N, C-alpha and C positions, 0 to 999 in steps of 0.2 A: 555447620548449618546455621548457627546463630548469626555469624557474620553475613552470610548470604541473605538471611531474613532482614537484617538491618539495612543492607545495601538495597534490597528490593523495596523496602519501605521508604527509603530516602529518594529513590528514583521514580517509583510508580505511585500515581494517585488513583483516582476513581477508575474502575474497570469499565471500559466503553463497549467492549464486544468480545466475542469469542467465535472461533471457527473450528474446523476439524483438527488443525494442528497448532493453532496459535491463539493467544489471548492478547488483547490490545488495551492499554492503559493510558490515561492522561499522564503526561510528564509532570511530576510534582512541582518543579521549579520553573519550567518554561512552557507556558500555555500554548505556544505555537507548535509544539511537538507532541507526538504520541510515542509510546514504547510498545513495540511488538515483541512478544516473548514466545518462542517455540515451546510448546507443551508436549508434543509427541517426540519420542526419541528418534524416530525416523523422519521428522519434519524437515522439509527443505524449502518451504515457501519463503522464509527470510532470505535464504541464499539466492533463490530465483529472483526475488525482487531486487536485491542488491546488485546482482549481476546485470539484470535488465537496466537498472538505473545507470550503472557504469557505462553501458553501451549507448544510452540515449541522452545522457545529461547535456552534452554539448551539441546536440543535433536539433533540427527544427521540430522533431517529434517530442522533445522534452515537455512541450506545452501540454501534453496529454497526461503527464505523470506527476503525482505528488512526490516531491524530491525526498531522497533519503540523505540524512545528514551524517549518520554514523552507523557502523555495523560492527559488532564484536567479531573477534578473530574466528570463532567457530560458527558465527551467524545465528546464534541462539537468541541474541538481543539486537534489535534494530531500532534506530530512532528515525522517525519520518515526520515531515511537515503535516500538521493536523488540518484536516478539511472541515468544512461545515456542511451539514446536509443540504442537498440540492432539492429544489422543488421539481415535481414531475414535469413541469413545463420546460425546465432547463435541460432535460435529457435529450440529446440529439437523436435524430432518426437514423443517422449513419455514424459509424465509428471506424477507426482504422482496423484493417484486417487482422492485425497482430493481437488484438484483444479477444478474449474467449469467454469470459464470465460476465454476463450482462445483468447481474443482480443489482437492483437499485442501490443497496447498501455498500457496494464496492466502489462507488463513485461519490464525489462531492464537489464543493466549491472551494477554491483556494485563490485568494486575491481577486475574486470576481470571475475566475475562469473555471470551467468544468474540467475536472481531472479524475483519473483513476487513482485510488489510494490502496487498492488491493489487487496487485498484479503479480502475485506469487504463482499464478498459473497464467500462461500466455502462450502465444504462438510465434514469438520472435524468431525462434530457430527454424520454424517451418516457412514463414513468409518473409522474414527479415524486416528491415525498416522500410516498409513500402508505403507509398502514398495512396494505395488502393483502399477504398472505403467500402463498407458493406452495410446493408440495412440490418438493423438489429431489433430484436424483441426483448424489451426489458421485463424482468420478473421480480417478484417479491422474494 
């Protein structure tokens, strides 16, 4: 337990957020990354995000996703590019059909582009990588 605590302290900086199954931390030595840690034993959002990124990273759809740079073998720890908060005027009225959770906090700006950084729940298996867009209602 001591070694795990030491490793966690070495990798994880300030806690940036928390969801149902994960906590998100600033990466202590690389400010361009966040560390997502699954906190629920049955959590699968890191695995879902990693799998989605593996499918989209070389496609034209990658522009909508914050890239994942590394994922642990069991997907309990994931490193992802860090976004900055978007202003409400930057949120598009239409989004790709494969996104499902339109909470403002799940999206941000990366290198001047609007991206999703929380895609642990999505509809890629239902709709696939479709160009179809849908009108969305953003929520707090």
